[in-house]
C-alpha positions as CSV (number, residue, x, y, z in Angstrom):
1,X,0.2,0.1,-0.1
2,X,1.0,3.6,-0.7
3,X,1.7,6.4,1.7
4,X,-1.8,7.7,0.6
5,X,-3.5,4.5,1.3
6,X,-2.2,5.2,5.5
7,X,-3.2,8.6,6.0
8,X,-6.2,7.6,7.7
9,X,-6.5,7.8,11.6
10,X,-8.0,5.3,13.6
11,X,-10.7,8.0,15.1
12,X,-11.9,8.2,11.1
13,X,-11.7,4.6,10.8
14,X,-14.2,4.2,13.6
15,X,-16.6,6.8,12.5
16,X,-16.6,5.4,9.1
17,X,-17.0,1.6,10.3
18,X,-19.9,3.2,12.7
19,X,-21.5,4.4,9.8
20,X,-21.4,1.0,7.9
21,X,-22.8,-0.9,10.9
22,X,-26.3,1.8,11.2
23,X,-26.3,1.8,7.4
24,X,-26.4,-2.4,7.2
25,X,-28.7,-2.1,10.3
26,X,-31.4,-0.6,8.3
27,X,-32.1,-4.2,6.7
28,X,-30.3,-6.4,9.2
29,X,-32.4,-5.9,12.5
30,X,-31.3,-6.5,16.1
31,X,-27.7,-7.7,15.2
32,X,-25.3,-5.4,16.2
33,X,-22.6,-7.6,17.9
34,X,-22.9,-10.1,15.0
35,X,-22.5,-6.9,12.3
36,X,-20.1,-5.9,14.3
37,X,-18.0,-9.3,14.0
38,X,-18.3,-9.8,10.9
39,X,-17.1,-6.0,9.4
40,X,-14.5,-6.7,12.3
41,X,-13.2,-9.8,10.2
42,X,-13.6,-7.1,7.0
43,X,-11.8,-4.7,8.5
44,X,-9.0,-6.4,9.6
45,X,-8.6,-7.9,6.5
46,X,-9.4,-11.5,6.9
47,X,-12.6,-14.2,5.8
48,X,-15.5,-14.7,7.7
49,X,-17.7,-18.0,8.6
50,X,-20.8,-17.3,8.9
51,X,-22.6,-20.6,10.5
52,X,-26.0,-20.9,11.1
53,X,-29.5,-22.3,10.7
54,X,-31.5,-21.0,7.7
55,X,-33.0,-18.1,7.3
56,X,-31.1,-16.2,9.6
57,X,-29.9,-13.7,7.8
58,X,-26.6,-14.6,6.4
59,X,-26.9,-14.2,2.7
60,X,-28.8,-10.7,3.9
61,X,-25.8,-9.5,5.6
62,X,-23.3,-10.6,3.1
63,X,-25.2,-8.8,0.1
64,X,-25.7,-5.5,2.6
65,X,-22.2,-5.0,3.7
66,X,-21.5,-5.3,-0.1
67,X,-23.5,-2.8,-0.6
68,X,-22.6,-0.3,2.1
69,X,-18.6,-0.8,1.7
70,X,-19.1,-0.3,-1.7
71,X,-17.5,-3.7,-3.3
72,X,-18.2,-5.5,-6.2
73,X,-20.5,-8.7,-5.0
74,X,-20.7,-12.3,-6.7
75,X,-23.0,-14.9,-5.1
76,X,-21.7,-18.8,-5.6
77,X,-23.9,-21.8,-4.5
78,X,-21.6,-24.8,-3.5
79,X,-23.6,-27.9,-4.4
80,X,-21.9,-31.4,-4.9
81,X,-21.7,-31.3,-8.2
82,X,-19.7,-28.0,-8.3
83,X,-16.3,-28.0,-10.1
84,X,-12.8,-26.2,-9.1
85,X,-13.4,-24.3,-12.4
86,X,-16.7,-23.0,-11.5
87,X,-14.8,-21.2,-8.5
88,X,-11.9,-19.8,-10.5
89,X,-12.5,-19.7,-14.1
90,X,-11.3,-21.9,-17.2
91,X,-9.4,-22.0,-20.6
92,X,-12.0,-21.5,-23.2
93,X,-11.8,-21.8,-27.0
94,X,-12.2,-18.6,-28.6
95,X,-13.0,-19.1,-32.2
96,X,-12.7,-15.5,-33.7
97,X,-9.0,-15.6,-32.3
98,X,-8.5,-19.2,-33.0
99,X,-6.9,-20.0,-29.1
100,X,-7.9,-20.5,-25.9
101,X,-8.9,-17.3,-23.6
102,X,-9.3,-17.3,-19.8
103,X,-12.7,-16.7,-18.7
104,X,-12.7,-15.7,-14.9
105,X,-14.7,-17.4,-12.4
106,X,-17.1,-16.1,-9.7
107,X,-13.9,-16.0,-7.1
108,X,-12.6,-12.6,-9.1
109,X,-14.4,-10.3,-7.0
110,X,-14.3,-8.0,-3.9
111,X,-16.8,-9.8,-1.6
112,X,-17.8,-13.4,-2.6
113,X,-20.5,-15.2,-0.9
114,X,-19.6,-18.9,-0.5
115,X,-23.4,-20.1,-0.1
116,X,-23.0,-23.5,1.8
117,X,-19.6,-23.9,1.6
118,X,-20.1,-27.5,3.2
119,X,-22.2,-28.9,0.6
120,X,-18.8,-28.8,-2.0
121,X,-16.4,-31.9,-2.6
122,X,-13.0,-31.2,-0.7
123,X,-11.3,-31.0,-4.4
124,X,-13.7,-27.5,-4.8
125,X,-12.7,-26.3,-1.5
126,X,-9.3,-26.3,-1.8
127,X,-9.9,-24.1,-5.2
128,X,-11.2,-21.8,-2.6
129,X,-8.8,-21.9,0.0
130,X,-5.9,-21.1,-2.3
131,X,-8.0,-17.8,-3.1
132,X,-8.5,-17.1,0.5
133,X,-5.0,-17.7,1.7
134,X,-2.7,-16.4,-1.0
135,X,-5.1,-13.9,-3.2
136,X,-4.5,-15.9,-6.1
137,X,-6.0,-18.6,-8.3
138,X,-3.9,-21.2,-10.3
139,X,-5.6,-22.5,-13.5
140,X,-3.6,-24.8,-16.1
141,X,-0.2,-24.0,-14.5
142,X,-0.9,-20.0,-14.8
143,X,-1.7,-18.0,-12.1
144,X,-3.7,-14.9,-11.8
145,X,-3.6,-12.6,-8.7
146,X,-6.7,-11.7,-7.3
147,X,-7.4,-7.3,-7.0
148,X,-7.6,-6.0,-3.5
149,X,-9.9,-5.7,-1.3
150,X,-10.6,-9.4,-1.3
151,X,-13.0,-11.0,1.3
152,X,-15.1,-14.1,1.4
153,X,-18.1,-15.1,3.8
154,X,-19.2,-18.8,3.8
155,X,-22.1,-20.0,5.1
156,X,-22.4,-23.1,6.7
157,X,-25.2,-25.2,8.4
158,X,-24.5,-26.5,11.4
159,X,-27.3,-29.1,11.8
160,X,-27.1,-30.9,8.3
161,X,-24.7,-33.4,7.8
162,X,-26.3,-36.0,5.2
163,X,-24.3,-34.8,2.0
164,X,-22.0,-32.4,3.1
165,X,-18.2,-32.4,3.2
166,X,-17.1,-31.3,6.8
167,X,-14.5,-28.2,6.3
168,X,-11.1,-29.7,7.7
169,X,-9.2,-28.2,10.5
170,X,-6.5,-26.7,8.1
171,X,-9.5,-24.7,6.2
172,X,-11.5,-23.7,9.2
173,X,-8.1,-22.0,10.0
174,X,-8.1,-20.0,7.5
175,X,-11.3,-18.0,8.8
176,X,-10.4,-15.7,10.5
177,X,-13.5,-15.5,13.0
178,X,-16.8,-17.9,13.0
179,X,-20.0,-15.7,13.4
180,X,-23.6,-17.2,14.7
181,X,-26.9,-14.6,14.4
182,X,-29.2,-16.8,16.6
183,X,-33.0,-16.6,16.5
184,X,-34.4,-13.3,16.4
185,X,-36.7,-11.9,20.0
186,X,-40.2,-11.4,18.9
187,X,-39.9,-7.9,18.9
188,X,-37.1,-8.1,16.4
189,X,-38.5,-10.4,14.0
190,X,-42.2,-8.4,14.1
191,X,-39.6,-5.8,12.9
192,X,-38.2,-7.1,10.2
193,X,-42.5,-7.7,9.1
194,X,-42.7,-4.0,9.6
195,X,-39.8,-2.8,7.1
196,X,-40.4,-5.5,4.6
197,X,-44.2,-4.4,4.6
198,X,-43.0,-0.3,4.3
199,X,-40.5,-0.5,1.7
200,X,-43.3,-3.0,-0.8
201,X,-40.4,-5.3,-2.3
202,X,-38.6,-7.8,-1.5
203,X,-34.9,-6.6,-2.1
204,X,-33.2,-3.9,0.4
205,X,-30.8,-1.6,-1.4
206,X,-28.3,0.4,1.0
207,X,-26.7,2.9,-0.6
208,X,-22.7,2.8,-0.1
209,X,-20.8,4.4,3.0
210,X,-17.6,4.0,1.8
211,X,-15.5,2.8,-1.6
212,X,-13.2,0.0,-1.9
213,X,-10.3,2.2,-1.7
214,X,-11.4,3.7,1.5
215,X,-11.7,0.3,2.8
216,X,-8.1,-0.2,1.8
217,X,-7.0,2.9,3.7
218,X,-8.9,1.9,6.7
219,X,-7.8,-1.8,7.0
220,X,-4.1,0.3,6.6
221,X,-4.8,2.9,9.3
222,X,-5.6,0.0,11.9
223,X,-1.7,-1.0,11.6
224,X,-1.6,2.3,13.6
225,X,-3.5,0.7,16.4
226,X,-1.0,0.3,19.1
227,X,-0.8,-2.8,21.6
228,X,1.1,-2.6,24.6
229,X,3.1,-5.6,25.4
230,X,1.3,-7.0,28.4
231,X,-1.7,-6.8,26.0
232,X,0.0,-9.0,23.1
233,X,1.4,-11.2,25.6
234,X,-2.1,-11.9,27.5
235,X,-3.7,-12.7,23.6
236,X,-0.5,-15.4,23.3
237,X,-1.2,-16.8,27.0
238,X,-4.9,-17.2,26.0
239,X,-4.0,-18.8,22.6
240,X,-1.7,-21.5,24.5
241,X,-4.1,-22.3,27.1
242,X,-6.6,-23.9,24.8
243,X,-3.7,-26.0,23.6
244,X,-3.2,-27.3,27.4
245,X,-7.2,-27.5,28.2
246,X,-7.9,-30.9,29.2
247,X,-10.8,-31.0,27.1
248,X,-9.1,-30.5,24.0
249,X,-7.2,-32.6,21.8
250,X,-5.5,-29.7,19.1
251,X,-5.4,-26.4,20.5
252,X,-5.8,-22.9,18.3
253,X,-2.4,-22.5,16.5
254,X,-0.7,-18.8,16.2
255,X,-2.6,-18.1,13.5
256,X,-5.2,-17.7,16.3
257,X,-2.8,-15.5,18.1
258,X,-2.7,-13.1,14.9
259,X,-6.5,-13.5,14.4
260,X,-6.6,-12.0,18.3
261,X,-4.4,-9.0,17.2
262,X,-5.9,-8.1,14.5
263,X,-9.8,-8.2,15.5
264,X,-9.2,-6.6,19.0
265,X,-8.0,-3.7,16.9
266,X,-11.1,-3.4,15.1
267,X,-12.8,-3.4,18.6
268,X,-10.6,-0.4,19.9
269,X,-11.6,1.9,16.7
270,X,-14.7,0.7,17.2
271,X,-14.8,1.9,20.9
272,X,-12.9,5.4,19.3
273,X,-9.6,4.1,20.7
274,X,-6.0,4.0,19.2
275,X,-4.9,1.9,21.6
276,X,-6.4,-2.2,22.5
277,X,-7.3,-3.0,26.2
278,X,-8.0,-6.6,27.6
279,X,-11.4,-6.3,27.4
280,X,-11.3,-6.0,23.1
281,X,-9.7,-9.1,23.5
282,X,-12.0,-10.7,25.2
283,X,-15.0,-9.7,23.5
284,X,-13.2,-11.7,20.3
285,X,-11.7,-14.5,22.0
286,X,-14.6,-17.2,21.8
287,X,-15.7,-16.1,17.4
288,X,-11.8,-15.8,16.6
289,X,-10.5,-19.0,18.5
290,X,-13.7,-21.3,19.1
291,X,-13.5,-23.1,15.4
292,X,-9.7,-23.9,15.7
293,X,-10.0,-26.1,18.5
294,X,-10.9,-29.4,18.3
295,X,-12.2,-31.8,21.2
296,X,-11.4,-34.8,22.8
297,X,-14.2,-37.3,21.2
298,X,-15.7,-38.2,24.6
299,X,-15.9,-34.0,25.0
300,X,-18.4,-34.4,21.8
301,X,-20.5,-37.2,23.5
302,X,-21.2,-34.8,26.4
303,X,-21.8,-31.8,23.9
304,X,-19.3,-29.8,25.5
305,X,-19.0,-26.4,23.1
306,X,-15.3,-25.0,21.8
307,X,-16.5,-21.8,23.1
308,X,-17.5,-23.0,26.6
309,X,-13.7,-24.2,26.6
310,X,-12.8,-20.4,25.1
311,X,-14.6,-19.4,28.1
312,X,-12.9,-21.2,30.6
313,X,-9.8,-20.4,29.4
314,X,-10.3,-16.4,29.9
315,X,-11.7,-17.4,33.3
316,X,-8.6,-19.2,34.3
317,X,-5.7,-16.6,32.3
318,X,-5.2,-13.8,34.0
319,X,-5.3,-10.2,32.2
320,X,-3.0,-7.1,32.8
321,X,-4.7,-4.2,34.3
322,X,-6.5,-2.5,31.4
323,X,-6.5,1.2,32.6
324,X,-3.3,1.9,31.5
325,X,-2.3,3.5,28.6
326,X,0.3,1.6,26.2
327,X,3.5,2.6,26.9
328,X,4.6,3.1,23.4
329,X,1.4,5.0,22.8
330,X,2.2,7.8,25.8
331,X,3.5,10.1,23.3
332,X,0.5,10.5,21.0
């Protein structure tokens, strides 16, 4: 990124981020905490797994964020017969030129909604994995870079197992965080109906709050949000504690520590701060770490939730004093 991209102050990032949330909140009702997490994943430069029951607004959320952020948006329905070329694109014979030309697939966009990602075979999942991790795709030995920003919002149904291909741990680890929405309250559900009646049409449109270039500047500005050493060590201690918990077979990798760092920076700017406190880390711990934990088989029989393990880790890991400013932010 150039110097122009880095000229935005963290306070401006927070203001724009809150404006984006307000815009999305006019359509997606009553899910402020979940929406903040989704936006945090995007601002932190990562990908988000939306795991919840059908009909709870996952697709609507992705479309609304694409509109509010001014991003090019594609939706790809994952099915058992979907091929890698259906994701990345393929070479087609061009009769006019007498040669093969590359036709880009839906992955060439800014925001890709990978709908029901666990319904497609591992070979197709791996094609998306390269795009998510490397920001590029390889077709017939030729590598194509994806334009930034590039983010994947993937949806998965947690209760249907027949005809699905569970995401392997390596691919789950590529998602910066996992978010669930849950059922709305009665008042929230009535609000959904009331707004549908008022707009007199099915689709809801949101005017862009920012554009792709501004989003990149916001992402770059997060590098100026400081993390005091004790908070950084707290992040490491939390992640390491998941590996030592008696209920856990495989704990979170160092990528989990990085996710905590990036997401806590976004939480800080949303709270109008340019430094991270332990409360920011605690707020994103479960979404950032739970999907990276593999429980022992007997824990599954007892229906232990990985998020419960993260909660126990938070309780048992001492947090540093959060009232002090970061030492290297004192001169700000």
